[in-house]
C-alpha positions, 0 to 999 in steps of 0.5 A: 875094531881099531886093529882091523881098521888100521890093518886095511888103512894102507896109506894111513890117511885115517879113512878107508877108501874103496880099495881099502874097503875091498881089501877088508871085505875080501880078507874077512868074508871068505864065502865071497871067494874073491868074486868081484861082483859079490865083493862089490855087492857086499860093499854096497850093503855097507855103503847103503847102510851107513850113507851118513858116515861116508866121505864123498860117498866113497870113504869111511872114517873109523867112526863109521867103520866101527858102526858096522861092527857095533850094529852087528853087520860084521862079527868082530870076533870072527873078523879079528880071528880071520885077519890075525890067523896066519895063512897056511903056506904050501910047502914045496918038497925039495 
């Protein structure tokens, strides 16, 4: 969980802001197809499920982020594999 958290904590401020959370959701949930409305709906589910661990209703410390996995809202094995598997690059013929 810490690897995933730190990968998306771009500014290294020890919490995930809205931009960090959107980046995480897009990276781990391919079924959303980068549809912003679907991404925001998924983000709302996370925020509504864990309102007590949010900072200013918009940011999430590691302790709150880890609950998402501990409680089974996300699959840790799936997400770890998803973010650590290099994407296939399209090679242009020379």
